[in-house]
Backbone of each chain as nested JSON, in Angstrom:
{
  "chains": [
    {"id": "A", "residues": [
      {"number": 1, "name": "MET", "atoms": {"N": [0.587, -1.271, 0.331], "CA": [0.151, -0.154, 0.117], "C": [1.221, 1.096, -0.172]}},
      {"number": 2, "name": "LYS", "atoms": {"N": [0.691, 2.295, -0.655], "CA": [1.511, 3.661, -0.999], "C": [0.877, 4.197, -0.369]}},
      {"number": 3, "name": "ALA", "atoms": {"N": [1.606, 5.237, 0.316], "CA": [0.793, 6.541, 1.233], "C": [1.807, 8.137, 1.008]}},
      {"number": 4, "name": "ARG", "atoms": {"N": [1.305, 9.01, 0.494], "CA": [1.859, 9.938, 0.172], "C": [1.521, 11.153, 1.394]}},
      {"number": 5, "name": "VAL", "atoms": {"N": [2.906, 11.543, 1.518], "CA": [2.734, 12.807, 2.806], "C": [2.85, 14.231, 1.942]}},
      {"number": 6, "name": "HIS", "atoms": {"N": [2.285, 15.165, 2.842], "CA": [2.484, 16.387, 2.231], "C": [2.483, 17.237, 3.259]}},
      {"number": 7, "name": "VAL", "atoms": {"N": [4.303, 17.846, 3.866], "CA": [4.621, 18.386, 4.993], "C": [4.704, 20.286, 4.252]}},
      {"number": 8, "name": "MET", "atoms": {"N": [4.236, 20.562, 4.542], "CA": [4.393, 22.039, 4.26], "C": [4.592, 23.678, 5.474]}},
      {"number": 9, "name": "LEU", "atoms": {"N": [4.847, 24.778, 5.683], "CA": [5.25, 25.539, 6.654], "C": [3.704, 25.98, 7.342]}},
      {"number": 10, "name": "LYS", "atoms": {"N": [3.613, 25.743, 7.866], "CA": [2.306, 26.387, 8.591], "C": [1.559, 27.93, 8.399]}},
      {"number": 11, "name": "ASP", "atoms": {"N": [0.878, 28.041, 7.432], "CA": [0.276, 29.837, 7.008], "C": [0.961, 30.922, 8.499]}},
      {"number": 12, "name": "GLY", "atoms": {"N": [1.563, 31.939, 7.721], "CA": [2.494, 33.116, 8.673], "C": [3.49, 32.505, 8.975]}},
      {"number": 13, "name": "VAL", "atoms": {"N": [4.118, 31.129, 8.727], "CA": [5.883, 31.321, 9.494], "C": [6.311, 31.342, 7.993]}},
      {"number": 14, "name": "LEU", "atoms": {"N": [7.299, 31.802, 8.382], "CA": [7.936, 32.679, 7.11], "C": [8.512, 31.587, 5.888]}},
      {"number": 15, "name": "ASP", "atoms": {"N": [8.988, 31.504, 4.599], "CA": [9.666, 30.369, 4.272], "C": [10.726, 30.977, 3.476]}},
      {"number": 16, "name": "PRO", "atoms": {"N": [11.816, 31.505, 4.093], "CA": [13.066, 31.67, 2.994], "C": [13.408, 31.555, 2.194]}},
      {"number": 17, "name": "GLN", "atoms": {"N": [12.917, 29.648, 1.986], "CA": [13.307, 29.357, 0.856], "C": [12.436, 29.646, -0.843]}},
      {"number": 18, "name": "GLY", "atoms": {"N": [11.467, 29.424, -0.195], "CA": [10.287, 30.188, -1.062], "C": [11.064, 31.397, -1.379]}},
      {"number": 19, "name": "GLU", "atoms": {"N": [10.911, 32.399, -0.617], "CA": [12.017, 33.818, -0.744], "C": [12.506, 33.374, -2.102]}},
      {"number": 20, "name": "ALA", "atoms": {"N": [13.462, 32.661, -1.646], "CA": [14.844, 32.842, -2.506], "C": [14.631, 32.079, -3.782]}},
      {"number": 21, "name": "VAL", "atoms": {"N": [13.149, 31.188, -3.597], "CA": [13.423, 30.786, -5.004], "C": [12.426, 32.04, -5.767]}},
      {"number": 22, "name": "ARG", "atoms": {"N": [11.945, 32.454, -5.206], "CA": [10.738, 33.582, -6.098], "C": [11.647, 34.591, -6.666]}},
      {"number": 23, "name": "HIS", "atoms": {"N": [12.247, 35.028, -5.78], "CA": [14.004, 35.993, -6.522], "C": [14.746, 35.166, -7.6]}},
      {"number": 24, "name": "ALA", "atoms": {"N": [14.775, 34.055, -7.696], "CA": [15.894, 33.439, -8.56], "C": [14.824, 33.383, -9.931]}},
      {"number": 25, "name": "LEU", "atoms": {"N": [13.451, 33.023, -9.5], "CA": [12.961, 32.829, -10.99], "C": [12.885, 34.263, -11.364]}},
      {"number": 26, "name": "GLY", "atoms": {"N": [12.242, 35.384, -10.762], "CA": [12.07, 36.637, -11.12], "C": [13.445, 36.827, -11.929]}},
      {"number": 27, "name": "SER", "atoms": {"N": [14.481, 36.749, -11.651], "CA": [16.095, 37.085, -12.151], "C": [16.39, 36.187, -13.178]}},
      {"number": 28, "name": "LEU", "atoms": {"N": [15.269, 35.064, -13.853], "CA": [15.498, 34.561, -14.78], "C": [14.319, 34.947, -15.721]}},
      {"number": 29, "name": "GLY", "atoms": {"N": [13.678, 35.966, -15.462], "CA": [13.044, 36.421, -16.059], "C": [10.912, 36.23, -15.719]}},
      {"number": 30, "name": "PHE", "atoms": {"N": [11.232, 35.127, -14.789], "CA": [9.651, 34.768, -14.675], "C": [9.125, 36.127, -13.856]}},
      {"number": 31, "name": "SER", "atoms": {"N": [8.099, 37.221, -14.286], "CA": [8.019, 38.209, -13.212], "C": [6.446, 38.131, -12.562]}},
      {"number": 32, "name": "GLY", "atoms": {"N": [5.866, 36.826, -13.382], "CA": [4.954, 36.899, -12.622], "C": [4.538, 36.433, -11.423]}},
      {"number": 33, "name": "VAL", "atoms": {"N": [5.859, 35.908, -10.737], "CA": [4.948, 34.918, -9.433], "C": [5.148, 36.061, -8.593]}},
      {"number": 34, "name": "GLU", "atoms": {"N": [3.865, 35.811, -7.421], "CA": [3.751, 36.732, -6.452], "C": [4.27, 36.426, -4.945]}},
      {"number": 35, "name": "GLY", "atoms": {"N": [4.502, 34.666, -5.446], "CA": [4.611, 33.992, -3.61], "C": [4.699, 32.749, -4.289]}},
      {"number": 36, "name": "VAL", "atoms": {"N": [5.643, 32.047, -3.134], "CA": [6.321, 30.568, -3.553], "C": [6.07, 29.974, -2.134]}},
      {"number": 37, "name": "ARG", "atoms": {"N": [5.616, 28.815, -1.824], "CA": [5.65, 28.164, -0.882], "C": [6.622, 26.814, -1.091]}},
      {"number": 38, "name": "MET", "atoms": {"N": [7.314, 26.373, -0.611], "CA": [8.045, 25.195, -0.684], "C": [7.905, 23.61, 0.507]}},
      {"number": 39, "name": "GLY", "atoms": {"N": [7.905, 22.9, -0.165], "CA": [7.76, 21.591, 1.451], "C": [7.989, 20.496, 0.786]}},
      {"number": 40, "name": "LYS", "atoms": {"N": [7.72, 19.24, 1.451], "CA": [8.575, 18.38, 1.336], "C": [7.326, 17.153, 1.13]}},
      {"number": 41, "name": "VAL", "atoms": {"N": [7.424, 16.001, -0.032], "CA": [6.384, 15.12, -0.483], "C": [7.077, 14.102, -0.083]}},
      {"number": 42, "name": "ILE", "atoms": {"N": [6.255, 12.794, 0.293], "CA": [7.386, 11.937, 1.416], "C": [6.354, 11.322, 0.635]}},
      {"number": 43, "name": "GLU", "atoms": {"N": [6.984, 9.617, -0.229], "CA": [5.998, 8.721, -0.627], "C": [6.603, 7.434, -0.363]}},
      {"number": 44, "name": "LEU", "atoms": {"N": [5.374, 6.944, 0.716], "CA": [6.044, 5.71, 1.816], "C": [5.394, 4.26, 0.945]}},
      {"number": 45, "name": "GLU", "atoms": {"N": [6.125, 3.002, 1.3], "CA": [5.377, 2.207, 0.651], "C": [5.496, 1.296, 1.793]}},
      {"number": 46, "name": "LEU", "atoms": {"N": [4.136, 0.744, 2.073], "CA": [3.959, 0.032, 3.671], "C": [3.197, -1.143, 2.855]}},
      {"number": 47, "name": "GLN", "atoms": {"N": [3.114, -2.066, 4.093], "CA": [3.232, -3.355, 4.429], "C": [1.375, -3.656, 4.86]}},
      {"number": 48, "name": "ALA", "atoms": {"N": [1.013, -2.651, 5.221], "CA": [-0.353, -2.869, 6.187], "C": [-1.165, -2.85, 4.277]}},
      {"number": 49, "name": "THR", "atoms": {"N": [-2.102, -3.632, 5.118], "CA": [-3.412, -3.575, 3.517], "C": [-4.439, -2.982, 4.173]}},
      {"number": 50, "name": "ASP", "atoms": {"N": [-4.493, -2.61, 5.145], "CA": [-5.909, -1.977, 6.018], "C": [-5.58, -0.677, 5.621]}},
      {"number": 51, "name": "ALA", "atoms": {"N": [-6.031, 0.183, 4.982], "CA": [-6.129, 2.081, 4.892], "C": [-5.62, 2.65, 5.869]}},
      {"number": 52, "name": "ALA", "atoms": {"N": [-6.942, 2.178, 7.086], "CA": [-7.231, 2.597, 7.782], "C": [-6.118, 2.67, 8.937]}},
      {"number": 53, "name": "GLN", "atoms": {"N": [-5.544, 1.661, 9.256], "CA": [-4.869, 1.271, 10.269], "C": [-3.498, 1.987, 9.578]}},
      {"number": 54, "name": "ALA", "atoms": {"N": [-3.375, 1.606, 7.882], "CA": [-2.072, 2.795, 7.186], "C": [-1.892, 4.019, 7.776]}},
      {"number": 55, "name": "GLU", "atoms": {"N": [-3.567, 4.371, 7.988], "CA": [-3.378, 6.541, 7.654], "C": [-2.835, 7.02, 8.911]}},
      {"number": 56, "name": "ALA", "atoms": {"N": [-3.833, 5.793, 9.798], "CA": [-3.042, 6.054, 11.566], "C": [-1.61, 5.424, 11.408]}},
      {"number": 57, "name": "GLU", "atoms": {"N": [-1.189, 4.911, 11.127], "CA": [0.636, 4.423, 11.202], "C": [0.863, 6.163, 10.478]}},
      {"number": 58, "name": "VAL", "atoms": {"N": [0.598, 5.709, 9.177], "CA": [1.576, 7.027, 8.85], "C": [1.455, 8.878, 9.885]}},
      {"number": 59, "name": "ARG", "atoms": {"N": [0.457, 8.825, 9.905], "CA": [-0.019, 9.619, 11.156], "C": [1.152, 9.778, 11.989]}},
      {"number": 60, "name": "GLN", "atoms": {"N": [1.126, 8.843, 12.867], "CA": [1.853, 8.894, 13.711], "C": [3.558, 8.843, 13.387]}},
      {"number": 61, "name": "MET", "atoms": {"N": [3.742, 8.4, 12.05], "CA": [4.933, 8.774, 11.494], "C": [5.654, 10.203, 11.534]}},
      {"number": 62, "name": "CYS", "atoms": {"N": [4.17, 11.044, 11.409], "CA": [4.384, 12.517, 11.146], "C": [4.716, 12.843, 12.428]}},
      {"number": 63, "name": "GLU", "atoms": {"N": [3.347, 12.748, 13.471], "CA": [3.886, 13.059, 14.534], "C": [5.421, 13.337, 14.989]}},
      {"number": 64, "name": "ARG", "atoms": {"N": [5.557, 11.74, 14.906], "CA": [7.006, 11.674, 15.901], "C": [8.221, 11.922, 14.867]}},
      {"number": 65, "name": "LEU", "atoms": {"N": [7.936, 11.584, 13.912], "CA": [9.956, 12.218, 12.731], "C": [9.5, 13.065, 11.655]}},
      {"number": 66, "name": "LEU", "atoms": {"N": [8.438, 13.046, 10.559], "CA": [8.694, 13.382, 9.142], "C": [8.061, 15.138, 9.343]}},
      {"number": 67, "name": "ALA", "atoms": {"N": [7.333, 15.47, 10.803], "CA": [6.838, 16.389, 10.449], "C": [7.083, 17.519, 11.5]}},
      {"number": 68, "name": "ASN", "atoms": {"N": [7.696, 18.725, 11.708], "CA": [8.117, 19.514, 12.867], "C": [6.7, 20.114, 13.131]}},
      {"number": 69, "name": "THR", "atoms": {"N": [5.701, 19.883, 14.07], "CA": [4.553, 20.177, 14.411], "C": [4.158, 21.03, 15.057]}},
      {"number": 70, "name": "VAL", "atoms": {"N": [5.518, 21.844, 15.345], "CA": [5.89, 23.423, 15.685], "C": [4.773, 24.213, 14.816]}},
      {"number": 71, "name": "ILE", "atoms": {"N": [5.729, 24.732, 13.672], "CA": [5.88, 24.911, 12.445], "C": [5.642, 24.213, 11.037]}},
      {"number": 72, "name": "GLU", "atoms": {"N": [4.913, 23.01, 10.892], "CA": [4.506, 22.537, 9.848], "C": [3.341, 21.88, 9.856]}},
      {"number": 73, "name": "LYS", "atoms": {"N": [2.802, 21.514, 8.869], "CA": [1.304, 20.907, 9.22], "C": [1.658, 19.891, 7.661]}},
      {"number": 74, "name": "TYR", "atoms": {"N": [0.533, 18.9, 8.164], "CA": [0.842, 18.067, 7.34], "C": [-0.418, 16.945, 6.743]}},
      {"number": 75, "name": "THR", "atoms": {"N": [0.133, 16.544, 5.337], "CA": [-1.611, 16.062, 5.319], "C": [-1.31, 14.269, 4.75]}},
      {"number": 76, "name": "VAL", "atoms": {"N": [-2.288, 13.51, 5.049], "CA": [-2.288, 12.209, 4.254], "C": [-2.905, 11.347, 3.079]}},
      {"number": 77, "name": "GLU", "atoms": {"N": [-1.931, 11.165, 2.588], "CA": [-3.529, 10.499, 1.258], "C": [-2.777, 9.297, 1.159]}},
      {"number": 78, "name": "ILE", "atoms": {"N": [-3.826, 8.319, 1.311], "CA": [-3.286, 6.416, 1.303], "C": [-4.294, 5.802, -0.298]}},
      {"number": 79, "name": "ALA", "atoms": {"N": [-3.295, 5.603, -1.351], "CA": [-3.425, 5.134, -2.323], "C": [-3.489, 3.57, -2.499]}}
    ]},
    {"id": "B", "residues": [
      {"number": 1, "name": "MET", "atoms": {"N": [-4.146, 33.183, -9.335], "CA": [-4.015, 30.925, -10.143], "C": [-3.039, 30.632, -9.269]}},
      {"number": 2, "name": "LYS", "atoms": {"N": [-3.308, 29.336, -8.508], "CA": [-2.187, 28.654, -7.909], "C": [-1.301, 27.301, -8.817]}},
      {"number": 3, "name": "ALA", "atoms": {"N": [-0.336, 26.786, -8.464], "CA": [0.12, 26.461, -9.23], "C": [1.202, 24.808, -8.633]}},
      {"number": 4, "name": "ARG", "atoms": {"N": [0.68, 23.824, -7.898], "CA": [1.462, 23.319, -7.378], "C": [2.747, 22.135, -8.512]}},
      {"number": 5, "name": "VAL", "atoms": {"N": [3.851, 22.23, -8.014], "CA": [4.645, 21.552, -8.347], "C": [5.158, 20.241, -7.8]}},
      {"number": 6, "name": "HIS", "atoms": {"N": [5.263, 19.23, -8.206], "CA": [5.764, 17.945, -7.351], "C": [7.137, 17.574, -8.048]}},
      {"number": 7, "name": "VAL", "atoms": {"N": [8.234, 17.72, -7.377], "CA": [9.911, 16.777, -8.088], "C": [10.282, 15.905, -7.266]}},
      {"number": 8, "name": "MET", "atoms": {"N": [10.231, 14.688, -7.883], "CA": [10.96, 13.753, -7.661], "C": [11.958, 12.809, -7.892]}},
      {"number": 9, "name": "LEU", "atoms": {"N": [13.217, 12.483, -7.816], "CA": [13.54, 11.556, -8.21], "C": [13.282, 10.774, -9.15]}},
      {"number": 10, "name": "LYS", "atoms": {"N": [14.159, 10.928, -10.327], "CA": [13.335, 9.452, -11.682], "C": [13.481, 8.273, -10.494]}},
      {"number": 11, "name": "ASP", "atoms": {"N": [13.12, 7.213, -11.26], "CA": [12.908, 5.873, -10.708], "C": [14.112, 5.172, -11.281]}},
      {"number": 12, "name": "GLY", "atoms": {"N": [14.467, 4.632, -10.357], "CA": [16.083, 3.715, -9.847], "C": [17.384, 4.251, -9.841]}},
      {"number": 13, "name": "VAL", "atoms": {"N": [16.773, 6.02, -9.569], "CA": [17.7, 7.155, -8.939], "C": [17.757, 6.694, -7.413]}},
      {"number": 14, "name": "LEU", "atoms": {"N": [19.073, 6.458, -6.829], "CA": [19.022, 5.582, -5.132], "C": [18.236, 7.238, -4.698]}},
      {"number": 15, "name": "ASP", "atoms": {"N": [17.654, 7.139, -3.778], "CA": [17.472, 8.08, -2.675], "C": [18.245, 7.91, -1.577]}},
      {"number": 16, "name": "PRO", "atoms": {"N": [19.301, 8.489, -1.078], "CA": [19.74, 8.44, 0.072], "C": [19.098, 8.904, 1.459]}},
      {"number": 17, "name": "GLN", "atoms": {"N": [18.971, 10.041, 1.453], "CA": [17.432, 10.552, 2.072], "C": [16.112, 9.718, 2.718]}},
      {"number": 18, "name": "GLY", "atoms": {"N": [15.933, 9.026, 1.639], "CA": [14.848, 8.033, 1.867], "C": [15.055, 6.82, 2.389]}},
      {"number": 19, "name": "GLU", "atoms": {"N": [16.111, 6.924, 2.372], "CA": [17.15, 5.561, 2.893], "C": [16.956, 5.64, 4.532]}},
      {"number": 20, "name": "ALA", "atoms": {"N": [17.265, 6.559, 4.662], "CA": [17.415, 7.312, 6.497], "C": [16.615, 7.512, 7.047]}},
      {"number": 21, "name": "VAL", "atoms": {"N": [15.719, 7.929, 6.363], "CA": [14.542, 8.354, 6.609], "C": [13.942, 7.262, 7.349]}},
      {"number": 22, "name": "ARG", "atoms": {"N": [13.867, 6.047, 6.05], "CA": [13.453, 4.608, 6.436], "C": [13.965, 3.731, 7.474]}},
      {"number": 23, "name": "HIS", "atoms": {"N": [15.119, 4.08, 7.986], "CA": [15.924, 3.963, 8.986], "C": [15.417, 4.189, 10.15]}},
      {"number": 24, "name": "ALA", "atoms": {"N": [15.205, 5.635, 10.461], "CA": [14.703, 5.92, 11.432], "C": [13.389, 5.847, 11.507]}},
      {"number": 25, "name": "LEU", "atoms": {"N": [12.864, 5.375, 11.052], "CA": [11.186, 5.511, 11.23], "C": [11.84, 3.654, 11.825]}},
      {"number": 26, "name": "GLY", "atoms": {"N": [12.32, 2.746, 11.354], "CA": [12.722, 1.662, 12.065], "C": [13.177, 1.831, 12.999]}},
      {"number": 27, "name": "SER", "atoms": {"N": [14.101, 2.56, 13.62], "CA": [14.078, 2.871, 15.264], "C": [13.186, 3.042, 15.965]}},
      {"number": 28, "name": "LEU", "atoms": {"N": [12.482, 4.11, 15.448], "CA": [10.997, 4.398, 15.998], "C": [10.294, 3.348, 16.361]}},
      {"number": 29, "name": "GLY", "atoms": {"N": [10.898, 2.612, 16.102], "CA": [9.283, 1.358, 15.81], "C": [8.151, 0.777, 14.927]}},
      {"number": 30, "name": "PHE", "atoms": {"N": [8.58, 1.655, 13.755], "CA": [7.506, 1.173, 12.298], "C": [8.314, 0.59, 11.242]}},
      {"number": 31, "name": "SER", "atoms": {"N": [7.772, -0.835, 11.662], "CA": [8.537, -1.463, 10.809], "C": [7.848, -2.13, 9.68]}},
      {"number": 32, "name": "GLY", "atoms": {"N": [6.171, -1.715, 9.547], "CA": [5.934, -2.042, 7.918], "C": [6.117, -1.04, 7.097]}},
      {"number": 33, "name": "VAL", "atoms": {"N": [7.597, -0.521, 6.776], "CA": [7.961, 0.693, 5.824], "C": [8.59, -0.013, 5.184]}},
      {"number": 34, "name": "GLU", "atoms": {"N": [8.66, -0.343, 4.249], "CA": [9.399, -0.783, 2.624], "C": [10.097, -0.132, 1.767]}},
      {"number": 35, "name": "GLY", "atoms": {"N": [9.619, 0.78, 2.005], "CA": [10.597, 2.012, 0.792], "C": [10.026, 3.462, 1.063]}},
      {"number": 36, "name": "VAL", "atoms": {"N": [10.931, 4.501, 1.198], "CA": [10.255, 5.887, 1.304], "C": [11.176, 6.356, -0.233]}},
      {"number": 37, "name": "ARG", "atoms": {"N": [10.692, 7.931, -0.154], "CA": [10.678, 8.206, -1.463], "C": [10.536, 10.028, -0.839]}},
      {"number": 38, "name": "MET", "atoms": {"N": [11.827, 10.638, -1.007], "CA": [11.725, 12.324, -1.004], "C": [11.242, 12.654, -1.926]}},
      {"number": 39, "name": "GLY", "atoms": {"N": [10.496, 14.047, -1.955], "CA": [10.308, 15.218, -2.709], "C": [10.091, 16.204, -2.299]}},
      {"number": 40, "name": "LYS", "atoms": {"N": [10.01, 17.063, -3.092], "CA": [9.614, 18.495, -2.773], "C": [8.4, 18.702, -3.383]}},
      {"number": 41, "name": "VAL", "atoms": {"N": [7.595, 19.911, -2.661], "CA": [6.224, 19.877, -3.209], "C": [6.386, 22.054, -3.063]}},
      {"number": 42, "name": "ILE", "atoms": {"N": [5.958, 21.954, -4.743], "CA": [6.229, 23.452, -4.256], "C": [5.115, 24.543, -5.045]}},
      {"number": 43, "name": "GLU", "atoms": {"N": [4.555, 25.111, -4.338], "CA": [3.028, 26.05, -4.077], "C": [3.847, 27.663, -4.65]}},
      {"number": 44, "name": "LEU", "atoms": {"N": [3.258, 27.782, -6.228], "CA": [3.447, 28.986, -6.661], "C": [1.971, 29.593, -6.588]}},
      {"number": 45, "name": "GLU", "atoms": {"N": [2.149, 31.022, -6.341], "CA": [0.864, 31.907, -6.619], "C": [0.956, 32.577, -7.849]}},
      {"number": 46, "name": "LEU", "atoms": {"N": [0.556, 33.092, -9.008], "CA": [1.094, 33.487, -10.133], "C": [-0.36, 34.707, -10.573]}},
      {"number": 47, "name": "GLN", "atoms": {"N": [0.346, 35.312, -11.527], "CA": [-0.509, 36.554, -11.746], "C": [-1.399, 36.208, -13.092]}},
      {"number": 48, "name": "ALA", "atoms": {"N": [-1.11, 34.968, -13.809], "CA": [-1.385, 34.457, -15.123], "C": [-3.044, 33.883, -14.89]}},
      {"number": 49, "name": "THR", "atoms": {"N": [-3.713, 34.389, -15.417], "CA": [-5.297, 34.186, -15.119], "C": [-5.883, 33.095, -15.97]}},
      {"number": 50, "name": "ASP", "atoms": {"N": [-4.432, 32.746, -17.102], "CA": [-5.223, 31.748, -18.17], "C": [-4.276, 30.109, -17.954]}},
      {"number": 51, "name": "ALA", "atoms": {"N": [-5.252, 28.883, -17.76], "CA": [-4.523, 28.001, -17.585], "C": [-3.669, 27.691, -17.731]}},
      {"number": 52, "name": "ALA", "atoms": {"N": [-3.732, 27.567, -19.449], "CA": [-2.437, 27.218, -20.164], "C": [-1.327, 27.639, -20.078]}},
      {"number": 53, "name": "GLN", "atoms": {"N": [-1.477, 29.215, -20.389], "CA": [-0.217, 29.977, -20.528], "C": [0.218, 29.52, -18.766]}},
      {"number": 54, "name": "ALA", "atoms": {"N": [-0.874, 29.463, -18.072], "CA": [0.444, 29.643, -17.047], "C": [1.023, 28.135, -16.549]}},
      {"number": 55, "name": "GLU", "atoms": {"N": [0.117, 27.023, -16.987], "CA": [0.885, 26.097, -16.935], "C": [2.992, 25.69, -17.943]}},
      {"number": 56, "name": "ALA", "atoms": {"N": [2.636, 26.517, -18.935], "CA": [3.499, 26.669, -19.583], "C": [4.023, 27.313, -19.01]}},
      {"number": 57, "name": "GLU", "atoms": {"N": [4.179, 28.351, -18.182], "CA": [5.217, 29.102, -17.299], "C": [5.964, 28.19, -16.485]}},
      {"number": 58, "name": "VAL", "atoms": {"N": [4.953, 27.666, -16.07], "CA": [5.49, 27.007, -14.593], "C": [6.821, 25.802, -15.249]}},
      {"number": 59, "name": "ARG", "atoms": {"N": [5.871, 25.064, -16.278], "CA": [6.704, 24.008, -16.967], "C": [8.213, 24.714, -16.923]}},
      {"number": 60, "name": "GLN", "atoms": {"N": [8.299, 25.875, -17.825], "CA": [9.726, 26.457, -17.905], "C": [10.573, 26.499, -17.088]}},
      {"number": 61, "name": "MET", "atoms": {"N": [9.609, 27.489, -15.67], "CA": [10.547, 26.866, -14.789], "C": [11.123, 26.042, -13.834]}},
      {"number": 62, "name": "CYS", "atoms": {"N": [10.429, 25.34, -14.079], "CA": [10.933, 23.857, -13.911], "C": [12.165, 23.231, -14.86]}},
      {"number": 63, "name": "GLU", "atoms": {"N": [11.918, 23.327, -15.563], "CA": [13.152, 23.276, -16.801], "C": [14.229, 24.064, -16.49]}},
      {"number": 64, "name": "ARG", "atoms": {"N": [14.079, 25.339, -16.272], "CA": [14.924, 25.821, -15.981], "C": [15.512, 26.175, -14.138]}},
      {"number": 65, "name": "LEU", "atoms": {"N": [14.994, 26.182, -13.564], "CA": [15.45, 26.47, -11.74], "C": [14.915, 24.923, -10.907]}},
      {"number": 66, "name": "LEU", "atoms": {"N": [13.462, 24.836, -10.92], "CA": [12.917, 24.367, -9.898], "C": [13.271, 22.526, -9.599]}},
      {"number": 67, "name": "ALA", "atoms": {"N": [14.18, 22.36, -11.048], "CA": [13.935, 20.129, -10.857], "C": [15.161, 20.421, -11.568]}},
      {"number": 68, "name": "ASN", "atoms": {"N": [16.266, 19.547, -11.134], "CA": [17.056, 19.106, -11.96], "C": [16.773, 17.592, -12.835]}},
      {"number": 69, "name": "THR", "atoms": {"N": [16.528, 18.23, -14.212], "CA": [15.701, 17.233, -15.014], "C": [17.184, 15.916, -15.045]}},
      {"number": 70, "name": "VAL", "atoms": {"N": [18.408, 15.974, -15.69], "CA": [19.247, 14.725, -15.655], "C": [18.542, 13.671, -14.481]}},
      {"number": 71, "name": "ILE", "atoms": {"N": [18.376, 13.822, -13.114], "CA": [17.913, 13.141, -11.957], "C": [16.322, 13.6, -11.369]}},
      {"number": 72, "name": "GLU", "atoms": {"N": [15.634, 14.501, -12.079], "CA": [14.201, 14.33, -10.932], "C": [13.599, 14.633, -11.998]}},
      {"number": 73, "name": "LYS", "atoms": {"N": [11.931, 13.986, -11.566], "CA": [11.397, 14.114, -12.72], "C": [9.905, 15.364, -12.118]}},
      {"number": 74, "name": "TYR", "atoms": {"N": [8.956, 15.717, -12.367], "CA": [8.197, 17.014, -12.066], "C": [6.672, 16.354, -12.723]}},
      {"number": 75, "name": "THR", "atoms": {"N": [6.002, 17.142, -11.768], "CA": [4.364, 17.469, -12.224], "C": [3.887, 18.625, -11.76]}},
      {"number": 76, "name": "VAL", "atoms": {"N": [2.805, 19.449, -13.286], "CA": [2.418, 20.382, -12.572], "C": [0.775, 20.516, -12.301]}},
      {"number": 77, "name": "GLU", "atoms": {"N": [0.414, 20.418, -11.676], "CA": [-0.821, 20.959, -11.173], "C": [-1.834, 22.7, -11.197]}},
      {"number": 78, "name": "ILE", "atoms": {"N": [-2.196, 22.854, -11.903], "CA": [-2.818, 24.226, -11.879], "C": [-4.165, 24.649, -11.194]}},
      {"number": 79, "name": "ALA", "atoms": {"N": [-4.05, 25.153, -10.354], "CA": [-5.509, 25.125, -9.299], "C": [-6.531, 26.541, -9.982]}}
    ]}
  ]
}
């Protein structure tokens, strides 16, 4: 079973990496970019066969390792 | 207009970061993880109002900056 986790900075948290990318895009001539937010996507190959159990386990992984829940939010998709 | 870009390593390219996360999850007691692939997600706020034009522009951004197309693949979603 596959799971996909998106980890993004919470709204309101400054994203210096995103700002750097925005400036770089601007210097390459892409002027129509108003904002850039960067995040992580993590694809997990799981042995679990039950979707609910897999989702609960992945949420645990996010809480303990994959996301810094002080400044980051995450979403979990089970496929 | 919002665009979301996913940048992942191409299949077959070794993902040391993913391996490190897999081992860390294992040491935290998450034993059912067979594979981990890490990637970037980039959310762009664009001035463009035409979806086709926005997608073409974002693909250009990927080719020139956001993705290393030698080892990475990318997908573009326009919202």
